[in-house]
Each structure stands twice: as structure tokens, then as C-alpha cells.
N, CA, C and O atoms as a GROMACS GRO file, in nm:
protein
  528
    1MET      N    1   0.083  -0.118   0.000
    1MET     CA    2   0.000   0.000   0.000
    1MET      C    3   0.088   0.124   0.000
    1MET      O    4   0.175   0.140   0.086
    2ASP      N    5   0.065   0.212  -0.096
    2ASP     CA    6   0.143   0.334  -0.107
    2ASP      C    7   0.099   0.442  -0.010
    2ASP      O    8   0.179   0.528   0.027
    3ARG      N    9  -0.025   0.438   0.030
    3ARG     CA   10  -0.078   0.541   0.118
    3ARG      C   11  -0.168   0.475   0.222
    3ARG      O   12  -0.210   0.360   0.205
    4PRO      N   13  -0.197   0.548   0.329
    4PRO     CA   14  -0.288   0.491   0.429
    4PRO      C   15  -0.428   0.470   0.371
    4PRO      O   16  -0.467   0.537   0.275
    5ILE      N   17  -0.500   0.377   0.428
    5ILE     CA   18  -0.641   0.357   0.392
    5ILE      C   19  -0.715   0.484   0.433
    5ILE      O   20  -0.701   0.532   0.545
    6ARG      N   21  -0.796   0.537   0.340
    6ARG     CA   22  -0.872   0.660   0.365
    6ARG      C   23  -1.017   0.622   0.396
    6ARG      O   24  -1.084   0.556   0.316
    7VAL      N   25  -1.064   0.664   0.514
    7VAL     CA   26  -1.199   0.629   0.559
    7VAL      C   27  -1.280   0.755   0.585
    7VAL      O   28  -1.236   0.845   0.658
    8LEU      N   29  -1.398   0.762   0.526
    8LEU     CA   30  -1.492   0.868   0.555
    8LEU      C   31  -1.588   0.816   0.661
    8LEU      O   32  -1.657   0.717   0.638
    9VAL      N   33  -1.592   0.880   0.777
    9VAL     CA   34  -1.686   0.845   0.883
    9VAL      C   35  -1.798   0.948   0.879
    9VAL      O   36  -1.773   1.068   0.891
   10ALA      N   37  -1.921   0.901   0.862
   10ALA     CA   38  -2.034   0.991   0.841
   10ALA      C   39  -2.151   0.956   0.932
   10ALA      O   40  -2.173   0.840   0.968
   11LYS      N   41  -2.226   1.059   0.968
   11LYS     CA   42  -2.348   1.044   1.048
   11LYS      C   43  -2.466   1.092   0.962
   11LYS      O   44  -2.498   1.210   0.963
   12PRO      N   45  -2.530   1.000   0.888
   12PRO     CA   46  -2.643   1.042   0.805
   12PRO      C   47  -2.768   1.069   0.887
   12PRO      O   48  -2.788   1.010   0.993
   13GLY      N   49  -2.849   1.158   0.838
   13GLY     CA   50  -2.977   1.183   0.902
   13GLY      C   51  -2.971   1.282   1.015
   13GLY      O   52  -2.880   1.365   1.023
   14LEU      N   53  -3.068   1.273   1.102
   14LEU     CA   54  -3.086   1.374   1.205
   14LEU      C   55  -3.029   1.337   1.341
   14LEU      O   56  -3.064   1.398   1.442
   15ASP      N   57  -2.942   1.238   1.345
   15ASP     CA   58  -2.880   1.201   1.472
   15ASP      C   59  -2.809   1.321   1.534
   15ASP      O   60  -2.742   1.398   1.465
   16GLY      N   61  -2.824   1.335   1.664
   16GLY     CA   62  -2.755   1.441   1.735
   16GLY      C   63  -2.643   1.390   1.824
   16GLY      O   64  -2.582   1.468   1.898
   17HIS      N   65  -2.616   1.262   1.819
   17HIS     CA   66  -2.514   1.202   1.904
   17HIS      C   67  -2.408   1.135   1.817
   17HIS      O   68  -2.441   1.059   1.726
   18ASP      N   69  -2.282   1.163   1.845
   18ASP     CA   70  -2.177   1.106   1.761
   18ASP      C   71  -2.062   1.044   1.840
   18ASP      O   72  -1.952   1.028   1.787
   19ARG      N   73  -2.086   1.010   1.965
   19ARG     CA   74  -1.979   0.952   2.045
   19ARG      C   75  -1.924   0.825   1.981
   19ARG      O   76  -1.802   0.809   1.971
   20GLY      N   77  -2.011   0.735   1.939
   20GLY     CA   78  -1.967   0.610   1.877
   20GLY      C   79  -1.887   0.633   1.750
   20GLY      O   80  -1.785   0.567   1.727
   21ALA      N   81  -1.932   0.728   1.668
   21ALA     CA   82  -1.860   0.759   1.544
   21ALA      C   83  -1.721   0.814   1.576
   21ALA      O   84  -1.624   0.783   1.507
   22LYS      N   85  -1.712   0.895   1.680
   22LYS     CA   86  -1.582   0.950   1.718
   22LYS      C   87  -1.490   0.844   1.774
   22LYS      O   88  -1.369   0.848   1.751
   23VAL      N   89  -1.546   0.747   1.848
   23VAL     CA   90  -1.465   0.636   1.899
   23VAL      C   91  -1.408   0.556   1.782
   23VAL      O   92  -1.290   0.522   1.780
   24ILE      N   93  -1.493   0.526   1.684
   24ILE     CA   94  -1.448   0.451   1.566
   24ILE      C   95  -1.344   0.532   1.489
   24ILE      O   96  -1.240   0.479   1.450
   25ALA      N   97  -1.370   0.660   1.469
   25ALA     CA   98  -1.276   0.744   1.395
   25ALA      C   99  -1.138   0.745   1.464
   25ALA      O  100  -1.036   0.731   1.397
   26ARG      N  101  -1.137   0.760   1.593
   26ARG     CA  102  -1.011   0.762   1.668
   26ARG      C  103  -0.939   0.627   1.658
   26ARG      O  104  -0.817   0.622   1.642
   27SER      N  105  -1.014   0.519   1.668
   27SER     CA  106  -0.955   0.385   1.660
   27SER      C  107  -0.895   0.359   1.522
   27SER      O  108  -0.787   0.302   1.510
   28LEU      N  109  -0.966   0.400   1.418
   28LEU     CA  110  -0.915   0.382   1.282
   28LEU      C  111  -0.788   0.465   1.262
   28LEU      O  112  -0.692   0.419   1.201
   29ARG      N  113  -0.789   0.587   1.313
   29ARG     CA  114  -0.672   0.674   1.302
   29ARG      C  115  -0.553   0.612   1.378
   29ARG      O  116  -0.440   0.612   1.328
   30ASP      N  117  -0.580   0.560   1.497
   30ASP     CA  118  -0.474   0.496   1.576
   30ASP      C  119  -0.419   0.372   1.505
   30ASP      O  120  -0.304   0.333   1.529
   31ALA      N  121  -0.500   0.310   1.418
   31ALA     CA  122  -0.457   0.193   1.342
   31ALA      C  123  -0.382   0.232   1.215
   31ALA      O  124  -0.346   0.146   1.135
   32GLY      N  125  -0.358   0.362   1.195
   32GLY     CA  126  -0.280   0.408   1.081
   32GLY      C  127  -0.362   0.451   0.960
   32GLY      O  128  -0.306   0.480   0.854
   33MET      N  129  -0.493   0.455   0.975
   33MET     CA  130  -0.578   0.496   0.864
   33MET      C  131  -0.596   0.649   0.866
   33MET      O  132  -0.586   0.712   0.970
   34GLU      N  133  -0.621   0.704   0.749
   34GLU     CA  134  -0.653   0.846   0.739
   34GLU      C  135  -0.804   0.858   0.748
   34GLU      O  136  -0.876   0.797   0.669
   35VAL      N  137  -0.852   0.937   0.843
   35VAL     CA  138  -0.995   0.947   0.869
   35VAL      C  139  -1.046   1.087   0.840
   35VAL      O  140  -0.987   1.186   0.884
   36ILE      N  141  -1.153   1.094   0.766
   36ILE     CA  142  -1.224   1.218   0.738
   36ILE      C  143  -1.359   1.205   0.807
   36ILE      O  144  -1.439   1.119   0.769
   37TYR      N  145  -1.385   1.288   0.906
   37TYR     CA  146  -1.512   1.283   0.978
   37TYR      C  147  -1.600   1.399   0.930
   37TYR      O  148  -1.560   1.515   0.939
   38THR      N  149  -1.719   1.368   0.881
   38THR     CA  150  -1.805   1.470   0.822
   38THR      C  151  -1.890   1.545   0.923
   38THR      O  152  -1.945   1.650   0.891
   39GLY      N  153  -1.901   1.494   1.044
   39GLY     CA  154  -1.985   1.560   1.143
   39GLY      C  155  -2.128   1.510   1.140
   39GLY      O  156  -2.162   1.418   1.066
   40LEU      N  157  -2.210   1.574   1.222
   40LEU     CA  158  -2.349   1.534   1.238
   40LEU      C  159  -2.438   1.581   1.124
   40LEU      O  160  -2.405   1.673   1.049
   41ARG      N  161  -2.552   1.513   1.113
   41ARG     CA  162  -2.664   1.554   1.026
   41ARG      C  163  -2.627   1.570   0.879
   41ARG      O  164  -2.654   1.674   0.818
   42GLN      N  165  -2.565   1.468   0.824
   42GLN     CA  166  -2.526   1.471   0.683
   42GLN      C  167  -2.634   1.405   0.597
   42GLN      O  168  -2.691   1.303   0.635
   43THR      N  169  -2.660   1.463   0.482
   43THR     CA  170  -2.752   1.401   0.388
   43THR      C  171  -2.674   1.295   0.310
   43THR      O  172  -2.552   1.301   0.303
   44PRO      N  173  -2.745   1.199   0.250
   44PRO     CA  174  -2.676   1.103   0.165
   44PRO      C  175  -2.596   1.172   0.053
   44PRO      O  176  -2.486   1.129   0.019
   45GLU      N  177  -2.652   1.279  -0.002
   45GLU     CA  178  -2.584   1.352  -0.108
   45GLU      C  179  -2.453   1.414  -0.058
   45GLU      O  180  -2.353   1.412  -0.130
   46GLN      N  181  -2.454   1.466   0.062
   46GLN     CA  182  -2.331   1.524   0.120
   46GLN      C  183  -2.226   1.416   0.145
   46GLN      O  184  -2.108   1.437   0.121
   47ILE      N  185  -2.271   1.301   0.192
   47ILE     CA  186  -2.178   1.190   0.218
   47ILE      C  187  -2.113   1.143   0.089
   47ILE      O  188  -1.993   1.121   0.083
   48VAL      N  189  -2.194   1.129  -0.015
   48VAL     CA  190  -2.141   1.085  -0.145
   48VAL      C  191  -2.045   1.188  -0.202
   48VAL      O  192  -1.938   1.153  -0.250
   49ALA      N  193  -2.082   1.315  -0.196
   49ALA     CA  194  -1.994   1.421  -0.248
   49ALA      C  195  -1.861   1.422  -0.173
   49ALA      O  196  -1.756   1.435  -0.235
   50ALA      N  197  -1.865   1.410  -0.042
   50ALA     CA  198  -1.742   1.410   0.038
   50ALA      C  199  -1.657   1.287   0.006
   50ALA      O  200  -1.534   1.297  -0.001
   51SER      N  201  -1.720   1.172  -0.013
   51SER     CA  202  -1.643   1.051  -0.041
   51SER      C  203  -1.572   1.060  -0.176
   51SER      O  204  -1.461   1.011  -0.191
   52ILE      N  205  -1.636   1.122  -0.272
   52ILE     CA  206  -1.575   1.141  -0.404
   52ILE      C  207  -1.464   1.246  -0.396
   52ILE      O  208  -1.354   1.224  -0.446
   53GLN      N  209  -1.494   1.357  -0.332
   53GLN     CA  210  -1.396   1.464  -0.320
   53GLN      C  211  -1.270   1.419  -0.246
   53GLN      O  212  -1.159   1.456  -0.283
   54GLU      N  213  -1.289   1.339  -0.142
   54GLU     CA  214  -1.176   1.294  -0.060
   54GLU      C  215  -1.112   1.166  -0.114
   54GLU      O  216  -1.011   1.120  -0.059
   55ASP      N  217  -1.168   1.107  -0.218
   55ASP     CA  218  -1.116   0.986  -0.281
   55ASP      C  219  -1.092   0.876  -0.176
   55ASP      O  220  -0.982   0.822  -0.165
   56VAL      N  221  -1.197   0.844  -0.102
   56VAL     CA  222  -1.185   0.749   0.008
   56VAL      C  223  -1.192   0.604  -0.039
   56VAL      O  224  -1.244   0.574  -0.146
   57ASP      N  225  -1.139   0.517   0.044
   57ASP     CA  226  -1.145   0.374   0.020
   57ASP      C  227  -1.266   0.311   0.092
   57ASP      O  228  -1.317   0.208   0.050
   58VAL      N  229  -1.309   0.377   0.200
   58VAL     CA  230  -1.416   0.324   0.285
   58VAL      C  231  -1.512   0.436   0.322
   58VAL      O  232  -1.469   0.548   0.353
   59VAL      N  233  -1.641   0.406   0.318
   59VAL     CA  234  -1.743   0.493   0.375
   59VAL      C  235  -1.802   0.417   0.492
   59VAL      O  236  -1.862   0.312   0.475
   60ALA      N  237  -1.785   0.472   0.612
   60ALA     CA  238  -1.835   0.410   0.735
   60ALA      C  239  -1.942   0.501   0.794
   60ALA      O  240  -1.912   0.612   0.839
   61MET      N  241  -2.066   0.455   0.792
   61MET     CA  242  -2.176   0.537   0.841
   61MET      C  243  -2.225   0.484   0.976
   61MET      O  244  -2.232   0.364   0.999
   62SER      N  245  -2.259   0.577   1.063
   62SER     CA  246  -2.310   0.544   1.196
   62SER      C  247  -2.445   0.611   1.213
   62SER      O  248  -2.462   0.728   1.180
   63ILE      N  249  -2.542   0.534   1.265
   63ILE     CA  250  -2.677   0.590   1.279
   63ILE      C  251  -2.743   0.536   1.406
   63ILE      O  252  -2.726   0.420   1.443
   64LEU      N  253  -2.818   0.623   1.470
   64LEU     CA  254  -2.893   0.585   1.589
   64LEU      C  255  -3.042   0.612   1.574
   64LEU      O  256  -3.122   0.564   1.654
   65SER      N  257  -3.080   0.688   1.474
   65SER     CA  258  -3.216   0.741   1.462
   65SER      C  259  -3.321   0.641   1.415
   65SER      O  260  -3.440   0.666   1.430
   66GLY      N  261  -3.279   0.528   1.361
   66GLY     CA  262  -3.374   0.432   1.307
   66GLY      C  263  -3.400   0.448   1.158
   66GLY      O  264  -3.480   0.374   1.101
   67ALA      N  265  -3.335   0.543   1.094
   67ALA     CA  266  -3.355   0.568   0.951
   67ALA      C  267  -3.257   0.490   0.864
   67ALA      O  268  -3.243   0.520   0.745
   68HIS      N  269  -3.189   0.393   0.920
   68HIS     CA  270  -3.086   0.317   0.847
   68HIS      C  271  -3.139   0.248   0.723
   68HIS      O  272  -3.069   0.241   0.622
   69ASN      N  273  -3.261   0.195   0.728
   69ASN     CA  274  -3.316   0.123   0.612
   69ASN      C  275  -3.340   0.215   0.493
   69ASN      O  276  -3.348   0.168   0.379
   70HIS      N  277  -3.351   0.342   0.517
   70HIS     CA  278  -3.368   0.439   0.409
   70HIS      C  279  -3.235   0.503   0.370
   70HIS      O  280  -3.201   0.510   0.252
   71LEU      N  281  -3.160   0.551   0.470
   71LEU     CA  282  -3.040   0.631   0.441
   71LEU      C  283  -2.922   0.550   0.392
   71LEU      O  284  -2.854   0.592   0.298
   72PHE      N  285  -2.894   0.436   0.452
   72PHE     CA  286  -2.778   0.356   0.408
   72PHE      C  287  -2.792   0.313   0.262
   72PHE      O  288  -2.700   0.335   0.183
   73PRO      N  289  -2.906   0.252   0.222
   73PRO     CA  290  -2.920   0.213   0.081
   73PRO      C  291  -2.916   0.332  -0.014
   73PRO      O  292  -2.869   0.319  -0.127
   74LYS      N  293  -2.965   0.447   0.030
   74LYS     CA  294  -2.961   0.565  -0.056
   74LYS      C  295  -2.817   0.606  -0.085
   74LYS      O  296  -2.785   0.644  -0.198
   75VAL      N  297  -2.730   0.600   0.015
   75VAL     CA  298  -2.588   0.631  -0.007
   75VAL      C  299  -2.530   0.533  -0.108
   75VAL      O  300  -2.458   0.573  -0.200
   76VAL      N  301  -2.559   0.404  -0.093
   76VAL     CA  302  -2.510   0.303  -0.187
   76VAL      C  303  -2.558   0.335  -0.329
   76VAL      O  304  -2.479   0.333  -0.424
   77ARG      N  305  -2.686   0.365  -0.343
   77ARG     CA  306  -2.744   0.395  -0.474
   77ARG      C  307  -2.680   0.519  -0.537
   77ARG      O  308  -2.647   0.519  -0.655
   78LEU      N  309  -2.663   0.624  -0.459
   78LEU     CA  310  -2.604   0.747  -0.511
   78LEU      C  311  -2.458   0.727  -0.551
   78LEU      O  312  -2.413   0.783  -0.651
   79LEU      N  313  -2.385   0.647  -0.476
   79LEU     CA  314  -2.246   0.617  -0.514
   79LEU      C  315  -2.243   0.544  -0.648
   79LEU      O  316  -2.162   0.576  -0.734
   80LYS      N  317  -2.332   0.446  -0.664
   80LYS     CA  318  -2.339   0.372  -0.791
   80LYS      C  319  -2.374   0.465  -0.906
   80LYS      O  320  -2.318   0.454  -1.015
   81GLU      N  321  -2.469   0.557  -0.882
   81GLU     CA  322  -2.508   0.652  -0.987
   81GLU      C  323  -2.392   0.741  -1.028
   81GLU      O  324  -2.386   0.787  -1.142
   82GLU      N  325  -2.300   0.765  -0.937
   82GLU     CA  326  -2.180   0.846  -0.966
   82GLU      C  327  -2.067   0.761  -1.023
   82GLU      O  328  -1.958   0.813  -1.050
   83GLY      N  329  -2.091   0.632  -1.041
   83GLY     CA  330  -1.990   0.543  -1.098
   83GLY      C  331  -1.886   0.496  -0.997
   83GLY      O  332  -1.781   0.445  -1.035
   84VAL      N  333  -1.915   0.514  -0.869
   84VAL     CA  334  -1.822   0.472  -0.764
   84VAL      C  335  -1.857   0.330  -0.723
   84VAL      O  336  -1.961   0.305  -0.661
   85ASP      N  337  -1.769   0.237  -0.759
   85ASP     CA  338  -1.795   0.096  -0.725
   85ASP      C  339  -1.675   0.030  -0.658
   85ASP      O  340  -1.671  -0.092  -0.642
   86ASP      N  341  -1.577   0.112  -0.619
   86ASP     CA  342  -1.457   0.058  -0.558
   86ASP      C  343  -1.438   0.106  -0.414
   86ASP      O  344  -1.326   0.119  -0.366
   87VAL      N  345  -1.551   0.134  -0.347
   87VAL     CA  346  -1.548   0.181  -0.209
   87VAL      C  347  -1.616   0.078  -0.120
   87VAL      O  348  -1.725   0.031  -0.152
   88LEU      N  349  -1.553   0.045  -0.010
   88LEU     CA  350  -1.610  -0.045   0.090
   88LEU      C  351  -1.708   0.036   0.174
   88LEU      O  352  -1.670   0.138   0.231
   89ILE      N  353  -1.833  -0.009   0.182
   89ILE     CA  354  -1.936   0.065   0.253
   89ILE      C  355  -1.977  -0.014   0.377
   89ILE      O  356  -2.019  -0.129   0.368
   90LEU      N  357  -1.964   0.052   0.492
   90LEU     CA  358  -1.994  -0.011   0.620
   90LEU      C  359  -2.101   0.069   0.694
   90LEU      O  360  -2.116   0.189   0.673
   91GLY      N  361  -2.174   0.001   0.780
   91GLY     CA  362  -2.273   0.068   0.863
   91GLY      C  363  -2.257   0.025   1.007
   91GLY      O  364  -2.206  -0.083   1.037
   92GLY      N  365  -2.301   0.111   1.095
   92GLY     CA  366  -2.295   0.078   1.237
   92GLY      C  367  -2.394   0.162   1.314
   92GLY      O  368  -2.451   0.258   1.263
   93GLY      N  369  -2.412   0.123   1.440
   93GLY     CA  370  -2.502   0.196   1.527
   93GLY      C  371  -2.609   0.104   1.582
   93GLY      O  372  -2.595  -0.018   1.582
   94VAL      N  373  -2.716   0.165   1.628
   94VAL     CA  374  -2.826   0.090   1.686
   94VAL      C  375  -2.916   0.043   1.572
   94VAL      O  376  -3.005   0.114   1.526
   95ILE      N  377  -2.890  -0.080   1.529
   95ILE     CA  378  -2.961  -0.138   1.414
   95ILE      C  379  -3.016  -0.274   1.458
   95ILE      O  380  -2.939  -0.361   1.497
   96PRO      N  381  -3.147  -0.292   1.450
   96PRO     CA  382  -3.204  -0.421   1.489
   96PRO      C  383  -3.150  -0.536   1.404
   96PRO      O  384  -3.129  -0.521   1.283
   97GLU      N  385  -3.129  -0.647   1.467
   97GLU     CA  386  -3.076  -0.767   1.401
   97GLU      C  387  -3.157  -0.803   1.276
   97GLU      O  388  -3.100  -0.846   1.176
   98GLU      N  389  -3.289  -0.787   1.283
   98GLU     CA  390  -3.374  -0.827   1.170
   98GLU      C  391  -3.359  -0.734   1.049
   98GLU      O  392  -3.401  -0.770   0.939
   99ASP      N  393  -3.300  -0.617   1.067
   99ASP     CA  394  -3.279  -0.525   0.955
   99ASP      C  395  -3.146  -0.549   0.882
   99ASP      O  396  -3.127  -0.502   0.770
  100ILE      N  397  -3.056  -0.621   0.945
  100ILE     CA  398  -2.921  -0.638   0.889
  100ILE      C  399  -2.922  -0.710   0.754
  100ILE      O  400  -2.854  -0.664   0.662
  101PRO      N  401  -2.995  -0.823   0.736
  101PRO     CA  402  -2.991  -0.889   0.605
  101PRO      C  403  -3.032  -0.798   0.489
  101PRO      O  404  -2.970  -0.803   0.383
  102GLY      N  405  -3.132  -0.716   0.508
  102GLY     CA  406  -3.175  -0.624   0.402
  102GLY      C  407  -3.070  -0.520   0.369
  102GLY      O  408  -3.052  -0.483   0.253
  103LEU      N  409  -3.000  -0.473   0.471
  103LEU     CA  410  -2.893  -0.376   0.449
  103LEU      C  411  -2.777  -0.439   0.374
  103LEU      O  412  -2.716  -0.376   0.287
  104LEU      N  413  -2.745  -0.563   0.407
  104LEU     CA  414  -2.638  -0.633   0.335
  104LEU      C  415  -2.677  -0.654   0.189
  104LEU      O  416  -2.594  -0.640   0.099
  105GLU      N  417  -2.803  -0.689   0.166
  105GLU     CA  418  -2.852  -0.706   0.028
  105GLU      C  419  -2.847  -0.574  -0.049
  105GLU      O  420  -2.830  -0.574  -0.171
  106ALA      N  421  -2.863  -0.463   0.022
  106ALA     CA  422  -2.862  -0.331  -0.042
  106ALA      C  423  -2.722  -0.283  -0.076
  106ALA      O  424  -2.706  -0.179  -0.141
  107GLY      N  425  -2.619  -0.357  -0.032
  107GLY     CA  426  -2.483  -0.320  -0.068
  107GLY      C  427  -2.394  -0.276   0.045
  107GLY      O  428  -2.277  -0.244   0.022
  108ILE      N  429  -2.446  -0.273   0.166
  108ILE     CA  430  -2.361  -0.246   0.282
  108ILE      C  431  -2.283  -0.375   0.307
  108ILE      O  432  -2.343  -0.481   0.320
  109LYS      N  433  -2.151  -0.367   0.314
  109LYS     CA  434  -2.070  -0.489   0.324
  109LYS      C  435  -2.069  -0.550   0.463
  109LYS      O  436  -2.049  -0.670   0.478
  110ALA      N  437  -2.090  -0.467   0.566
  110ALA     CA  438  -2.096  -0.518   0.703
  110ALA      C  439  -2.167  -0.417   0.790
  110ALA      O  440  -2.164  -0.297   0.765
  111ILE      N  441  -2.232  -0.469   0.894
  111ILE     CA  442  -2.299  -0.387   0.994
  111ILE      C  443  -2.236  -0.419   1.129
  111ILE      O  444  -2.225  -0.535   1.167
  112PHE      N  445  -2.196  -0.315   1.200
  112PHE     CA  446  -2.136  -0.330   1.332
  112PHE      C  447  -2.226  -0.263   1.434
  112PHE      O  448  -2.253  -0.143   1.425
  113THR      N  449  -2.273  -0.341   1.530
  113THR     CA  450  -2.367  -0.291   1.630
  113THR      C  451  -2.293  -0.257   1.760
  113THR      O  452  -2.176  -0.290   1.775
  114PRO      N  453  -2.362  -0.191   1.854
  114PRO     CA  454  -2.296  -0.155   1.979
  114PRO      C  455  -2.232  -0.276   2.047
  114PRO      O  456  -2.288  -0.386   2.049
  115GLY      N  457  -2.115  -0.253   2.102
  115GLY     CA  458  -2.041  -0.360   2.169
  115GLY      C  459  -1.939  -0.429   2.080
  115GLY      O  460  -1.858  -0.508   2.130
  116THR      N  461  -1.942  -0.401   1.951
  116THR     CA  462  -1.843  -0.460   1.860
  116THR      C  463  -1.705  -0.403   1.894
  116THR      O  464  -1.689  -0.281   1.900
  117PRO      N  465  -1.606  -0.488   1.917
  117PRO     CA  466  -1.472  -0.435   1.942
  117PRO      C  467  -1.420  -0.357   1.822
  117PRO      O  468  -1.439  -0.398   1.707
  118THR      N  469  -1.356  -0.246   1.847
  118THR     CA  470  -1.303  -0.165   1.737
  118THR      C  471  -1.200  -0.243   1.656
  118THR      O  472  -1.183  -0.219   1.536
  119THR      N  473  -1.132  -0.337   1.720
  119THR     CA  474  -1.035  -0.419   1.647
  119THR      C  475  -1.103  -0.502   1.538
  119THR      O  476  -1.044  -0.528   1.433
  120GLU      N  477  -1.227  -0.542   1.563
  120GLU     CA  478  -1.302  -0.619   1.463
  120GLU      C  479  -1.330  -0.533   1.340
  120GLU      O  480  -1.321  -0.582   1.227
  121VAL      N  481  -1.364  -0.407   1.360
  121VAL     CA  482  -1.390  -0.315   1.249
  121VAL      C  483  -1.261  -0.293   1.170
  121VAL      O  484  -1.261  -0.297   1.047
  122ILE      N  485  -1.152  -0.270   1.241
  122ILE     CA  486  -1.022  -0.246   1.176
  122ILE      C  487  -0.982  -0.367   1.092
  122ILE      O  488  -0.942  -0.352   0.976
  123GLU      N  489  -0.992  -0.485   1.148
  123GLU     CA  490  -0.954  -0.606   1.075
  123GLU      C  491  -1.045  -0.630   0.955
  123GLU      O  492  -0.999  -0.676   0.850
  124PHE      N  493  -1.174  -0.601   0.969
  124PHE     CA  494  -1.265  -0.617   0.856
  124PHE      C  495  -1.224  -0.525   0.742
  124PHE      O  496  -1.220  -0.567   0.626
  125ILE      N  497  -1.195  -0.402   0.775
  125ILE     CA  498  -1.153  -0.306   0.670
  125ILE      C  499  -1.027  -0.355   0.601
  125ILE      O  500  -1.020  -0.358   0.478
  126LYS      N  501  -0.928  -0.394   0.677
  126LYS     CA  502  -0.801  -0.439   0.619
  126LYS      C  503  -0.820  -0.562   0.531
  126LYS      O  504  -0.753  -0.576   0.428
  127ALA      N  505  -0.910  -0.651   0.569
  127ALA     CA  506  -0.932  -0.775   0.493
  127ALA      C  507  -1.018  -0.753   0.368
  127ALA      O  508  -1.013  -0.834   0.275
  128ASN      N  509  -1.096  -0.647   0.366
  128ASN     CA  510  -1.195  -0.630   0.259
  128ASN      C  511  -1.177  -0.505   0.175
  128ASN      O  512  -1.260  -0.476   0.089
  129ILE      N  513  -1.071  -0.432   0.198
  129ILE     CA  514  -1.048  -0.307   0.126
  129ILE      C  515  -1.028  -0.334  -0.023
  129ILE      O  516  -0.968  -0.434  -0.063
  130ILE      N  517  -1.080  -0.244  -0.104
  130ILE     CA  518  -1.061  -0.251  -0.249
  130ILE      C  519  -0.961  -0.141  -0.281
  130ILE      O  520  -0.996  -0.023  -0.284
  131ARG      N  521  -0.838  -0.178  -0.306
  131ARG     CA  522  -0.734  -0.077  -0.330
  131ARG      C  523  -0.744  -0.026  -0.473
  131ARG      O  524  -0.764  -0.102  -0.567
  132LYS      N  525  -0.730   0.104  -0.487
  132LYS     CA  526  -0.741   0.171  -0.617
  132LYS      C  527  -0.606   0.172  -0.687
  132LYS      O  528  -0.595   0.224  -0.798
   0.00000   0.00000   0.00000
């Protein structure tokens, strides 16, 4: 690898809490990855624009609001519409177990729920990254 893995950490929707996203961002940075954190209340369009502008390898979205079934697939769809097919897309947050299969079918490569060790997220990214 010529450069560090670039990860966009995003909070789609109207969530007002980002502690978990910040914990993940810090852990990824400590693991040697370059992290771009977009902040709270991002639209899918903003997330896609930032991921293209920053030329990221991974889009990691965190959500607590319950809008994951709408917002996560929309980000996947918008990335595809922009011709972006070489980005690993991850989701995390408070997501019911029964919603995970549908999110995986929609193109999210993995869902990480509360209590997941950060090392598991790091290892998943390293094992599944699509290098450009």
C-alpha cells in the first residue's frame, strides 16, 4: 500500500449524538488509517460528495435514529449513480438484528452494532479493502 487507507466516517440523518462515530474514527486513526469525519446531520448527497472529493477507500456510516433502512441504501445507490464501485461501505449503530440482512442485500458490506470491538472493524476493513 502506497498510502494509508482513507476512511470517511459519516453520520447520516438527524442524529444528534456522535460519540460512537468519534470512537471509531479515533480507533481507525490509531490503526494508521486516514480518517475524514463529516460531522453530524449529513444528507446522503453530502456523504457521497465528500467521499468522491476525498477519494476514500471506505465509507463508514453510523446511525442511531432508526432511519438506516432508508439512508444507508440511498448512499449506496447514489455512489453507484456516480460510478463509484470501488469503495467499501460499512454501517454501524443501533440497528435491529432483523434489519441487517436487508442492508447487506442493499450493498452495505458489514454492519457493526454496539459492543463490537473496534479491532473487529479495523480487521474487517483491512481484509476487505478494495485498493485503487
